[in-house]
C-alpha positions in Angstrom: 19.5 -102.8 -145.3 23.0 -104.3 -145.5 25.5 -102.2 -147.5 28.7 -103.8 -148.9 31.4 -101.1 -148.7 34.1 -103.4 -150.2 33.2 -102.3 -153.7 33.7 -98.6 -152.7 37.0 -99.4 -151.0 38.2 -101.3 -154.1 37.2 -98.4 -156.4 39.0 -95.9 -154.2 42.1 -98.1 -154.1 42.0 -98.5 -157.9 41.7 -94.7 -158.2 44.8 -94.2 -156.0 46.7 -96.9 -158.0 45.6 -95.1 -161.3 47.0 -91.8 -160.0 50.2 -93.4 -158.9 50.6 -95.2 -162.3 50.1 -91.9 -164.1 52.8 -90.4 -161.8 50.4 -87.8 -160.5 51.3 -86.5 -157.0 48.3 -86.8 -154.7 47.1 -87.1 -151.2 44.2 -89.2 -149.9 42.1 -87.5 -147.3 39.8 -89.5 -145.0 37.2 -87.3 -143.2 33.8 -87.6 -141.5 31.0 -88.1 -143.9 30.3 -85.0 -146.0 27.5 -85.0 -148.5 28.2 -81.7 -150.2 31.5 -80.0 -151.4 30.8 -77.1 -149.1 30.5 -79.4 -146.1 33.7 -81.2 -147.2 35.5 -77.9 -147.2 34.3 -77.1 -143.7 35.1 -80.6 -142.4 38.6 -80.4 -143.9 39.1 -76.8 -142.8 39.7 -75.6 -146.3 38.4 -72.7 -148.4 35.5 -73.6 -150.7 37.7 -72.5 -153.6 40.1 -75.3 -152.9 37.4 -78.0 -152.8 35.9 -78.9 -156.2 32.6 -80.5 -156.8 31.8 -82.9 -159.7 28.3 -82.6 -161.2 26.8 -85.1 -163.6 24.8 -83.4 -166.4 22.8 -84.5 -169.4 23.1 -82.6 -172.6 22.2 -83.2 -176.2 25.2 -85.5 -176.7 24.7 -87.5 -173.5 26.1 -87.4 -170.0 29.1 -85.4 -169.1 30.8 -84.1 -165.9 31.3 -80.5 -164.8 34.0 -79.7 -162.2 33.9 -76.4 -160.4 34.7 -74.9 -157.1 32.4 -75.7 -154.2 31.6 -72.0 -153.9 30.3 -71.8 -157.5 27.1 -72.7 -159.2 26.6 -74.0 -162.7 25.1 -71.7 -165.3 23.0 -74.2 -167.3 22.1 -71.7 -169.9 25.7 -70.9 -170.7 26.5 -74.7 -170.9 23.4 -75.2 -173.1 24.7 -72.6 -175.5 28.1 -74.3 -175.6 26.6 -77.7 -176.0 24.1 -76.7 -178.7 21.0 -77.8 -176.9 19.4 -78.2 -173.5 21.4 -79.2 -170.5 20.1 -80.4 -167.1 21.4 -81.8 -163.9 21.2 -85.6 -163.7 18.8 -86.8 -161.0 20.0 -89.0 -158.1 18.8 -92.2 -159.8 20.8 -91.3 -162.9 23.9 -90.6 -160.8 23.5 -94.0 -159.1 23.1 -95.7 -162.5 26.3 -94.2 -163.9 28.4 -94.6 -160.8 27.4 -98.1 -159.7 30.7 -98.7 -158.0 30.4 -95.6 -155.8 28.5 -94.9 -152.6 24.9 -93.8 -153.4 24.9 -90.1 -154.3 28.6 -89.8 -155.2 29.7 -88.4 -158.5 33.2 -89.7 -159.1 35.6 -87.1 -160.5 37.5 -89.4 -162.9 35.0 -89.4 -165.8 37.4 -91.0 -168.2 37.0 -94.2 -166.1 33.3 -94.1 -167.0 33.6 -92.9 -170.6 32.4 -89.4 -169.7 33.8 -86.1 -171.1 34.8 -83.5 -168.5 34.4 -79.8 -168.5 36.6 -77.9 -166.0 35.6 -74.4 -164.9 38.0 -72.0 -166.5 38.4 -69.9 -163.4 40.1 -72.7 -161.4 43.8 -71.9 -161.4 46.0 -74.6 -163.0 48.5 -74.4 -160.1 45.8 -74.7 -157.4 45.7 -77.9 -155.3 42.1 -79.1 -155.5 40.2 -81.6 -153.3 37.8 -84.0 -155.0 35.5 -86.6 -153.6 36.5 -90.1 -154.4 33.9 -93.0 -154.3 32.5 -92.4 -150.8 31.3 -89.4 -148.8 34.2 -89.9 -146.4 37.2 -90.0 -148.7 38.7 -87.4 -151.0 41.9 -86.8 -153.0 44.0 -83.7 -153.2 46.0 -83.0 -156.4 47.0 -80.1 -158.7 44.3 -78.9 -161.0 46.7 -79.0 -163.9 47.4 -82.7 -163.2 43.7 -83.4 -163.1 43.1 -81.5 -166.3 45.9 -83.4 -168.1 44.9 -86.8 -166.8 41.2 -86.4 -167.6 41.7 -84.5 -170.9 39.3 -81.9 -169.4 38.0 -79.2 -171.6 38.3 -75.7 -170.0 35.1 -73.7 -170.2 33.5 -70.8 -168.4 30.2 -72.2 -167.1 30.1 -71.1 -163.4 28.4 -68.2 -161.8 
């Protein structure tokens, strides 16, 4: 199978340009392929609390993103109570359908670019620098949590365990 990575590279470049246009200080991190946030933390020699994972979920109002530390897990019951109905993890095919311009299996963290609301785990400190996967399994971005929250109009909720 031939894979065209130009689309991913273009998307990553557009994300970097978007951050620069919004005057958000950031650092792009290129690393060996990492398919989980915990693996990304290990590869980058960072604490799992500094690396955030982005999870696509489906609730009663449609798809949305949850962003939490790599060391945490989502409490689906708590989210369902806050959403007013059942919430489930999106499957791999759904992730691929939503993030068509990303490498297969990547959930891009900039939901506003896809029309998705974002819930940010309340326990992530605003002044913490977080690392988020971009559009590939080998590129990430580091920025302040407060900048991400402001840029993405993220709603703070407690949904991790």
